[in-house]
N, C-alpha and C positions, 0 to 999 in steps of 0.2 A: 235117750233118745228125745228126738224133738219135740217140741210141745208149738202145736200149729196154733195157740192162745197168744204166745207170747210173740211182741215184737219185737222185732230187731233192735232197739232200744232197751228192751227190758232183758236180752242176751247179752247185750254191752254191756250194763252195768251189773248183770250177774257178774260177767268176766273181770271188770275192771275191781268190784270187791274181791273177789278171790286174788287176783294180782296183788292188790296191796297187802292182803295178808300172805304171801308170800307161793301161795299154792297154784304154783303153775300150770302143772299138769291137769288139776281138776278147771282151772281157767281155760285151758285150749282145748278139754270137753266141752265146755260150756260155746265156745265160740266156733267149733265143728257142728255142732249141731244147729247153731244159728244160720250159719252160712251153708248148711243144706236147706235150709228155708227162703234165707234171704242173700243169694250169692254175690249180689250186687251192693251189697250194704258194706259201703265205704269204713264205717267205724269199727265193725266185725273184721276186714280185712288188717286194718291199722293193730287192732286188739291183737291178732294171731301175730304178728310179725312181731310186737312187742313182746311178747310170752314166749316166743320161739328167741328172741335175742334174750332175754333173761334165763333160759336155758342153756344159752351158749350155742345154739343151733344157728351158726350165722348165715350156713347157706341156704336154708328155709326161711331164714328170718329175711334176708334179702329178696328172696323171692316172693314173701309176703307183702313186702314194702311197695316193690315194685308193681304188681299188682293194685295195689289202693293207689298207685300213684300213676296209674292206666285210667282209674275212673277220676280222677282228679290231680294233675301235674304240678299245681300249687298246694298240695297240702302240708302245709308248714311241719306238723310233728310226724308225717310219713317222711319226708325231706330228709327232715333230723335223724330221725331213725336210721333210715337207710344209709345216711352217711357215716351214724356207729358201725352199722354192720360192715358195711366197706372197708373201716379204720382196722377193722378185727380182722378182716379178710386180706388185711394188706395193700389194698386200693386206695393209698392216700389221698392222690390227687385229685381221684372221683369224688373222693370223700369231702375233702375243700371244695369240690365245685357244688355239690349240696348244700353246705353252709355257706355258700357267696350265695347262691342263690335264693334261701331264705333273707337272708339282707336287701338282697335286689328287689324282696316282694314287700318290704316295707315291715320286718317283723322285731326292728331293733330293740323298741320298748316292753318287747314279751320278756320279763324278767327270769321267769322257770327258763323258757327255751333258751336262752344267752346261757343261762349257767347249766343246762343240760349238755349243749354244745361243746362249752368250755371244759368241763369234765372229762367228758369224752376224749376231746383231743387231749388233755392232761395225761389221762390214763394210760396214752398210747406216748407218752414223752413227747408229745408235739406242743412244748410249755409256752412256746412265742406265740405259737397261734390260740392258744387257751388263754393266754393274758389277754389277747385283743377283745374275745368276748367276753372274759370277765372283767374289762376295761368298759365295753358298751353297758353292757349290765349297770357298774356302777355309777356311771356318767348318767344312766338312765332315770336309776333309781340310787338318789344319793342317801336315802335311808337305810339301804340294804346291807344290815351284819354281813348278810352270807357271800354278797359280791363283794365287799371288802375283805372276807377273810380268805374268799378265794383268790383274790388280788395277793394278797400275802403269803399263801401257799405257791403262787406262783414265781413272786420275787424273790422267794429264798429259794426256788429251786434255779434260777436262773445267777444265782449268787449276788443279788441283790438283798445284803443282809439290810440295811439300813431302809429300804422300801418295804421290805418284809415285817420290819417291826412297826413303822409306821400304820401301815395296811392292818395288823393285827390288834391293834390298838385301837385303831378308827373300828373296827368291827365290835370291840368289847365296850367302845362308847355309845355305839349304837345299840347294842345288846349286852348288857352284862353277862346272862346268862345264857353266852354261847360257848357253852363248855369245849367244844371242838377248836375253837378259836384260841381259849385261854389254856388248855394244853399245850398247843402248839407254841404259843408262845412263852410258857413256861418253859418248855425243851429247848428252844432258842435262847433263852435269856441262860439256861444250865450249862449251854456249848460253850455259851462269852464267857461262863465263870462266873457268871452275876447271879450267886446262889439264893440270898436273901429274897430278890425280886422275882427270882423262880417261883422259891417256895410259896410266898406270897400268893402267886397267879394258882399253885398246885392246890394249897389248903382252901381254893374256893371253889374248888370241883368236890361231887362225891364221887366215892369207890365206882358206883354204876355208870357214872359219864367214862369211865377206861375200857377203852375195847382193845389195848394191847398193853404189856407188861411194863414198857422203860418208865413213862412217866410215875406210873404208880411206885415201880421201887426206886425211884430218885427222891417221891415225897418222901418214904419212910428212910431212905440215906440221908436226905438232908435234916429231918426232924431230929433224927439221933444225934447227928452231928452239933445243929445249929443250937437244940435244946437240951441237949445231952441224954436224950432218954434212952431207958435200956432197950433191951430188943422186944422185951414182953411185956412194955408199956401197954396199956388198955388203948391207949390213944393210937396205937397203932394194929391192932387188932382189927378195923375193918379194913383195913388196906392188905394187911397179911393174907386175910380172908378172900380179897378180890384176885389178888395174885395167883392165888391157888384156883379160884372160880376160871382164871383164864388161861391158866396152864393145864387144867384138865379140859378144855374146849378146845384148844389147839389142836387140829386136824395133823397127823405126821407126815401125811404127803404133803399138806402145804407147809410145815415148817421145813422139809426137806428139801422144797423146792425154793425155798425164802433164803438158805443157805447156800442154793448152787447158785440163786441168781447173784447173790452177795459177792460169790469168789470172781475175783479176777483173772483173766489168764497167766498171770506171773503167780498164781496164786495168794495172792493176798485178798485182803476183803475190801469191799468199797466201803466210804466213808458212811456211816447210816445215814446223813443227811441227803445220801444221794437215791434212797431208795423209794417207795412208792408213797404219795402222799400219809395213809393211813396206815402205814408199816414201818420197822425197823426192826433193824438185825435182832432177829430173835435170843435173849439171856435169858441164862437159867436163871429163873427166877423163882422157884419153890422153895418151901420153908425157911421161910427168914427171920425164923425165931430158933436157927437151929444151936446147938451146944457147942460152946467153943471146941470141944475134942472130935466132934464129926469130921469125918476124913471127905477131902473134895479130890477131885481130877480137873485139870486142865490142858488143854492142845493149843501149843502156838502155831502161826502159820507156815512156821518151817519143819512143822511134825512132832517137834519135841513134849514131852508128856510129864506133867509135874503131880504129885501124888502127895497129901498130906492137911494138915490144916490151912488156914489162910496164909498166915505167918509163914508156916512150913515150906507154902508154894512161892511165897515172896524171896523169902531167904532162896532159895534153888534157883530161882532167878536172875538174883542178885549173884550168886556165885559162878553163873555160866555168862555173866557177862563181865568181861575182860576188862573193863575201863572202870566202872565201878565193883568189882569182887570186894575193894577193902573199905566200901563204904560202910557206915550205917545202913540197918533197914530205912529208915525217915529218911537221910540224904537219897539212898537210892530210890524212894518211893518219888521224891522232889524231882529230881534230875531227871527221871523218866517223865512225868509228869511235864514238866518243863520243856523237854524236848518234842515230846508230842504235841503240846499246844501250840510251840514256834512252826512246825510242820504240816500239821494237820488245822489247826486251830480249835480242836476239841479239848476241851478240860478233862482233867483225870482227877476224882479225889483221892485226896494224902491222908485222909483223918483216921484211917486204919487201915489194914490188911486186908479186909474184905473189900472195902469201898473200893480200894484201889486196883484188886483182880479186875472186879465186874467191872470199873471205870474202865477197863483197858481191855477186858471183850468187848463194851460197847464202842471201844473204838476202831474195833476190827483187829487185833494183835493178837488176840488167842479166843477161842472157844470152850466155855464152862462146860464140859461132860457131866459133871456131877457137883 
């Protein structure tokens, strides 16, 4: 029920607090109550629009943003939000007009707004446009680690590896605690085969900094191979625990959608580096301290299934490869890793059978079922 003793600012502040806590339903209730008393409050309409955007109610969000802009056509936050909603609705040209309008109004020096627009464009794979807004933020705020990191992400997605390395390192020079940039840089170095450099960056992060499994698994694999640590070493326990937590947090529907997104028309899998910014191909990573005798199952993109220990799986793969069936397991893994690096630029570890199979999976050549 609306409280007649609260001002529109009071309602807006309450809703903003709930929004920041991720309580979008409650925020909407507060905003509705506020608008019942203050139907011409610009801030309440903008708040309503962003709450609906967060709930992925894009058509309703667009409607609320347009109502806000009817009250103030030059409201920069409403224009940015409307652009985001339009992107989600597939109206890219109209979205770009909103963003260009913001630039025309003179908001280039608004750091947060430029990054907000850039991220919205990045999420919709409009990376060239996104890079433009990240560049504006970086030029206007040369001390912004976040802007530098975003330029690194965009450069990587556009195939500019040197640019990605430069901007990610620049981001860390500006803020050594920027874990997201450090993890991204570590993954990029790993893909280049610079394993010791990758481990250097991974080791400067905490397990809780990781929101997906890939870098955490790579850190464990590198520690085991470079430091010769056994799989049950106490130093690896926090990372193995984090992998278990992440696996338990993964929504089955989201995992299925990620796998579908990674599948190309010819049935092969897209390069992991082409996936969304904070997502990678999902690799089966539970149970990092498995017993050697535990059975595993993998499936190739051609639909062939192999079952057994990691060594047995690699042996079966080798026997099915006409060109390399007579090679040793070590020679087979080295040849496959070399071939994949030449074709895709992705490095596959050959330190042991398990690392090899997981590396092949990360390269999109098979799926680990168990």
